[in-house]
C-alpha positions as CSV (number, residue, x, y, z in Angstrom):
1,H,-0.2,-35.8,-35.9
2,L,-0.6,-34.7,-32.4
3,S,3.0,-33.9,-32.1
4,Q,2.6,-31.6,-35.1
5,H,0.1,-29.6,-33.4
6,R,2.2,-29.4,-29.9
7,L,5.4,-27.9,-32.0
8,R,3.2,-25.8,-34.1
9,F,1.9,-24.5,-30.9
10,Y,5.2,-23.6,-29.3
11,V,6.7,-22.2,-32.3
12,Q,3.5,-19.8,-32.6
13,A,4.0,-18.9,-28.9
14,D,7.4,-18.0,-29.4
15,L,6.5,-15.6,-32.0
16,V,4.6,-13.7,-29.3
17,P,6.4,-10.5,-28.5
18,S,8.4,-10.5,-24.9
19,S,6.5,-7.4,-24.4
20,A,3.5,-9.1,-24.5
21,K,3.6,-12.1,-22.5
22,V,2.4,-11.5,-18.6
23,P,5.8,-11.5,-16.7
24,D,5.7,-14.3,-13.8
25,D,6.6,-11.8,-11.2
26,P,5.2,-8.2,-12.2
27,V,7.0,-5.2,-10.7
28,I,5.5,-1.5,-10.0
29,D,7.7,1.4,-11.8
30,V,6.9,4.2,-9.6
31,D,8.6,6.6,-11.9
32,N,6.2,5.4,-14.6
33,W,3.0,7.6,-13.9
34,Q,1.1,4.8,-16.3
35,D,2.0,2.1,-13.7
36,V,1.5,3.9,-10.7
37,S,-2.0,5.0,-11.8
38,Y,-3.2,1.5,-13.1
39,W,-2.0,-0.4,-9.8
40,S,-3.3,1.7,-7.5
41,R,-6.7,1.5,-8.9
42,K,-6.0,-2.0,-9.0
43,F,-5.3,-2.1,-5.5
44,G,-7.8,0.6,-4.7
45,C,-5.4,3.1,-2.7
46,T,-4.6,6.6,-3.3
47,Q,-1.3,6.5,-5.3
48,S,0.6,8.0,-2.3
49,V,0.3,4.8,-0.7
50,L,1.1,2.9,-3.1
51,R,4.4,5.0,-3.6
52,A,5.0,4.7,0.4
53,A,4.8,1.1,0.5
54,V,6.8,0.4,-3.0
55,N,9.6,2.5,-1.2
56,V,9.5,0.3,2.0
57,L,8.6,-3.0,0.5
58,G,10.3,-2.8,-3.0
59,P,8.9,-2.7,-6.2
60,R,7.5,-6.7,-6.7
61,V,3.2,-6.9,-6.6
62,K,3.4,-9.8,-4.7
63,D,4.9,-7.9,-1.7
64,V,3.2,-4.9,-2.2
65,E,-0.5,-6.0,-2.9
66,P,-1.0,-7.8,0.9
67,Y,-0.1,-4.9,2.5
68,V,-1.9,-2.1,0.6
69,Q,-5.2,-4.4,0.9
70,R,-4.4,-4.4,4.5
71,R,-4.3,-0.6,5.1
72,T,-7.1,0.1,2.5
73,H,-10.0,-2.6,4.4
74,R,-9.6,-1.7,7.8
């Protein structure tokens, strides 16, 4: 009985569209204004600071976030 519930859970999870799943390693797309707007609000920094950080550190959120938060919380 329990195995049926587990199977049903996994089958239903596989039906969720991939766009609705949270990526394990999100990235910031500086060519997408909505992405820049979202992440700059989330980090509490200007869009210019966010873009500069992505240009230096790359687009991975886990690399950019500590740098941006250090700069804005001095």
